[in-house]
Each structure stands twice: as C-alpha cells, then as structure tokens.
C-alpha positions as CSV (number, residue, x, y, z in Angstrom):
1,M,15.4,64.2,25.8
2,G,15.8,65.7,22.2
3,W,15.2,69.2,23.6
4,I,17.9,68.8,26.1
5,N,20.4,67.6,23.5
6,K,19.6,70.3,21.1
7,N,20.0,73.0,23.7
8,F,23.3,71.4,24.9
9,Y,24.6,71.6,21.3
10,K,23.4,75.2,20.9
11,S,25.1,76.3,24.1
12,L,28.3,74.5,23.2
13,S,28.3,75.9,19.8
14,F,27.9,79.4,21.1
15,L,30.8,79.0,23.7
16,I,33.0,77.8,20.8
17,L,32.1,80.6,18.5
18,M,32.8,83.2,21.4
19,N,36.1,81.5,22.0
20,I,37.0,81.8,18.2
21,I,36.0,85.5,18.1
22,R,38.3,86.1,21.2
23,G,41.2,84.1,19.4
24,E,40.9,81.2,21.7
25,G,39.5,78.7,19.2
26,K,42.5,76.2,19.4
27,M,41.7,73.3,21.8
28,T,45.4,73.1,23.0
29,Q,45.6,76.7,24.4
30,N,44.7,75.7,27.9
31,D,46.7,74.5,31.0
32,K,44.0,72.4,32.5
33,V,44.2,69.4,30.0
34,P,47.7,68.8,28.5
35,E,48.1,67.8,24.9
36,L,50.1,64.5,24.8
37,T,52.4,63.4,22.1
38,N,54.0,60.1,21.1
39,G,57.0,60.8,23.4
40,E,55.1,61.5,26.7
41,F,51.9,59.5,26.2
42,E,53.1,56.3,27.9
43,D,54.5,58.0,31.0
44,F,51.3,60.1,31.4
45,T,48.9,57.1,31.2
46,K,50.9,54.3,33.1
47,K,49.7,55.3,36.5
48,D,46.3,56.2,38.1
49,I,43.0,56.7,36.1
50,V,43.4,58.8,32.9
51,L,40.9,60.0,30.5
52,V,42.4,60.6,27.1
53,D,40.5,62.9,24.6
54,F,41.3,62.0,21.0
55,F,40.5,64.9,18.8
56,A,41.2,67.0,15.7
57,E,41.2,70.7,15.4
58,W,38.7,70.6,12.4
59,C,36.3,68.4,14.3
60,M,33.3,70.5,15.4
61,P,32.0,67.9,18.0
62,C,35.5,67.7,19.5
63,L,35.5,71.5,19.7
64,M,32.2,71.3,21.5
65,M,33.5,68.9,23.9
66,A,36.6,70.9,24.8
67,P,35.0,73.1,27.6
68,V,33.2,70.0,28.9
69,I,36.5,68.2,29.3
70,D,38.2,71.3,30.9
71,E,35.2,71.5,33.5
72,L,35.5,67.8,34.2
73,A,39.3,68.0,34.6
74,E,38.7,70.6,37.4
75,K,35.9,68.6,39.1
76,F,37.8,65.4,39.1
77,R,41.3,66.9,39.9
78,G,43.3,64.5,42.1
79,K,41.0,61.7,41.2
80,I,41.3,61.3,37.3
81,K,44.0,62.7,35.0
82,F,42.9,64.3,31.7
83,G,44.9,64.5,28.6
84,K,44.4,65.2,24.8
85,V,45.7,63.6,21.9
86,N,45.5,65.4,18.4
87,V,44.9,62.4,16.0
88,E,46.5,64.1,13.0
89,D,49.8,64.9,14.9
90,N,50.0,61.6,16.8
91,Q,48.8,59.0,14.2
92,E,50.8,56.4,15.9
93,I,48.8,56.5,19.2
94,A,45.6,56.9,17.4
95,R,46.3,53.6,15.6
96,K,47.4,51.8,18.6
97,F,44.0,52.6,20.2
98,K,42.0,51.9,16.9
99,I,40.5,55.5,16.9
100,S,38.3,55.6,13.8
101,S,35.7,58.3,15.2
102,I,36.3,61.4,17.1
103,P,35.8,62.7,19.6
104,N,36.8,59.5,21.3
105,F,37.5,59.3,25.0
106,V,39.5,56.4,26.3
107,L,39.5,55.8,30.1
108,M,42.6,54.0,31.3
109,K,43.8,52.7,34.7
110,N,47.4,52.0,35.2
111,G,48.0,52.0,31.5
112,K,45.1,49.6,30.5
113,V,41.9,50.5,28.7
114,I,38.9,50.1,31.0
115,D,36.3,52.1,29.1
116,N,35.7,54.1,25.9
117,F,33.2,56.8,25.1
118,I,32.6,58.0,21.6
119,G,31.0,61.2,20.4
120,A,29.7,64.3,21.9
121,V,27.7,63.9,25.1
122,P,26.2,66.2,27.8
123,Q,28.7,66.9,30.7
124,E,26.3,65.4,33.2
125,E,26.3,62.0,31.3
126,L,30.0,61.9,30.9
127,E,30.5,62.8,34.6
128,K,28.1,60.1,35.7
129,R,30.0,57.4,33.6
130,L,33.3,58.6,35.1
131,R,32.2,58.5,38.7
132,K,31.5,54.8,38.3
133,Y,35.4,54.1,38.2
134,L,36.2,56.2,41.3
C-alpha cells in the first residue's frame, strides 16, 4: 500500500510541475470545476449532490488533488456537481464549515453536509467514496 501512495504522489507532483512550467499552475484556470465565492456558494450548493474542494494556492497537497478533482468532475458529470473554494479569499465560507485542514472536501446534498474527506487521497479511493452517495 505504501508503494502505491508513494507512486501516486510522485505522479501527481510531476503533473503539477509540468503544469507550472507550462504556465498552468493556478488551480482556478479551468472550466471543469468553478471557483465559488461568498456570493454564489449558497445557490450552487442548495440543490443536488455537490462536492466542494476547499483549497489554497500555496497548499501542495491541494495542487496535487486538482487534476484528480477535474477528472472526477468529468466522470460524475450530471450526477455530482463540483466546486472549489479558496479558503484565503473566502474565509467566511471556510469558517462556516469549520475548515481547519486542507485539502478538505465537503460533500453536500440539497445544501446539507453528508460527508467530509480530508487530505490528499488516490483518485480511486475518492471515486469509491463518492459512488456510495449516488
């Protein structure tokens, strides 16, 4: 199991470095997973199943999870909505959900928290956990 996690982190680190070299190092430069702000968060999360990724630009594990979240957003399109919240820019939302560690993934259904996942995890594990709620 340790070998798998080590390779997982090495692969993600390589992908992140390649994105930074190509100038794509910011997490919010994609249209697959929108970045939510205080003004739009409630509307985005009040219906359906939503996974919210609480992150910071300086957080290496958060950067490592960005491509995983993008891929899962594609896989679960039409079943689970995905959004991101920068904890530094949206401290009010982070406080509301008592976010003290990042990356922190909050799964909601119709505006209510139904699960919470903390830390960088392999895509397969996160996908398995999300499928339980479909």
